C-alpha positions as CSV (number, residue, x, y, z in Angstrom):
1,M,31.7,72.5,46.7
2,I,31.6,68.6,45.6
3,S,30.0,66.3,48.1
4,K,30.5,62.3,47.9
5,I,27.6,60.2,47.6
6,Y,27.7,56.6,49.1
7,T,24.9,53.7,50.0
8,E,24.8,50.1,50.8
9,E,22.2,49.3,48.5
10,A,24.5,49.7,45.3
11,P,28.3,48.3,44.9
12,K,31.3,49.9,46.5
13,A,33.4,51.6,44.2
14,V,36.2,49.4,43.6
15,G,38.8,52.3,42.5
16,P,39.3,55.6,42.6
17,Y,36.0,57.0,42.4
18,S,32.6,57.3,44.1
19,Q,29.5,56.0,43.5
20,A,28.1,59.7,42.8
21,V,29.2,63.3,43.8
22,V,27.2,66.5,44.0
23,N,28.0,69.7,43.2
24,G,25.7,72.2,44.3
25,N,22.5,70.7,42.6
26,V,23.6,68.2,40.3
27,I,24.4,64.5,40.7
28,F,26.7,62.6,38.6
29,T,26.5,59.0,39.3
30,A,29.3,56.7,38.3
31,G,28.5,53.9,35.7
32,Q,26.7,51.0,37.6
33,I,27.5,47.7,36.0
34,H,25.4,44.3,36.9
35,M,27.3,43.5,39.6
36,G,25.9,41.9,42.6
37,L,27.0,43.7,46.3
38,D,29.2,40.7,47.1
39,G,31.2,42.0,43.7
40,K,30.4,39.2,41.7
41,L,29.0,39.8,37.9
42,V,25.6,38.9,37.9
43,D,24.2,36.6,35.1
44,G,20.8,36.1,33.9
45,T,19.2,38.1,30.9
46,I,19.7,41.9,29.4
47,E,16.5,42.6,31.2
48,E,17.4,41.5,34.5
49,Q,20.8,43.1,34.3
50,T,19.6,46.4,33.2
51,H,16.7,46.2,35.7
52,L,19.6,45.5,38.8
53,I,21.8,48.6,37.5
54,M,18.4,50.9,37.7
55,K,18.0,49.5,41.1
56,Y,21.6,50.4,41.8
57,L,21.2,54.1,40.3
58,Q,17.8,54.6,42.1
59,A,19.6,53.9,45.3
60,V,22.7,55.9,44.6
61,L,20.2,58.7,43.4
62,K,18.1,58.5,46.9
63,A,21.5,58.8,48.8
64,A,21.7,62.4,46.9
65,G,18.1,63.5,47.5
66,A,17.0,62.8,44.4
67,T,14.8,60.3,42.1
68,F,14.9,59.0,38.1
69,K,12.3,62.3,37.8
70,D,15.5,64.5,38.4
71,V,17.5,62.5,36.0
72,V,18.3,64.8,32.9
73,K,21.1,62.7,31.1
74,A,21.9,59.1,31.0
75,T,24.7,57.2,29.3
76,I,24.6,53.3,28.1
77,Y,27.4,51.5,27.5
78,V,26.9,47.7,25.8
79,T,29.0,45.3,24.2
80,D,26.1,43.8,21.9
81,M,24.0,46.3,20.3
82,S,21.6,43.7,19.1
83,V,19.8,43.9,22.1
84,Y,19.5,47.7,22.3
85,A,15.5,47.1,21.8
86,R,15.5,45.0,25.1
87,I,18.1,47.0,27.2
88,N,15.6,50.1,25.7
89,A,12.6,48.7,27.2
90,A,13.5,47.6,30.5
91,Y,15.5,51.0,30.8
92,G,12.2,52.9,29.5
93,S,10.2,51.8,32.4
94,Y,11.7,54.1,35.2
95,F,11.3,56.8,33.2
96,S,8.2,59.0,32.0
97,D,8.2,61.7,29.6
98,P,10.1,64.3,29.3
99,F,12.4,61.6,29.4
100,P,16.2,62.1,29.7
101,A,18.7,63.0,26.9
102,R,20.4,60.2,26.6
103,E,23.2,58.2,24.3
104,T,23.8,54.7,23.9
105,V,27.5,53.2,22.9
106,C,28.6,50.2,21.4
107,V,32.2,49.3,23.1
108,K,34.1,46.5,22.6
109,E,34.5,45.7,26.5
110,L,33.7,46.9,29.8
111,P,34.9,46.4,33.2
112,A,34.6,42.8,34.8
113,R,33.5,41.4,31.9
114,A,30.0,43.0,32.1
115,K,27.4,43.5,28.9
116,I,25.8,47.0,30.1
117,E,26.8,49.8,32.3
118,I,24.8,52.7,32.6
119,S,25.4,56.6,34.2
120,V,22.9,59.4,34.9
121,I,23.4,62.8,35.3
122,A,20.5,64.2,37.6
123,V,19.3,67.9,38.5
124,T,17.5,68.6,41.7
125,P,15.6,71.7,42.9
126,A,18.2,74.3,43.5
């Protein structure tokens, strides 16, 4: 059975999707971008934007009963690969070995003209 996850500590879904869904003990988050809770894109450095996204993902995972220790897979979309090392440093500060599997994909454009979007998959103990 699929359950919807929602928290006030992350931006509301602005389309036909959920902040996250849980199926059994697997949690799938929606991609988070550097958008404030007011729905406006947050400026700042790529590190600040990455930390904001990770804060939102942490809140969504918490609402689902999980933490970053439960994350098994992450996907990062970025519009400029020249900032990859800076994103990697900020993102990496939330995880320890064994690190989740991950891919980073450079795309032409992201929703709301965001520069970065991250989603995760987590598995909690059965």
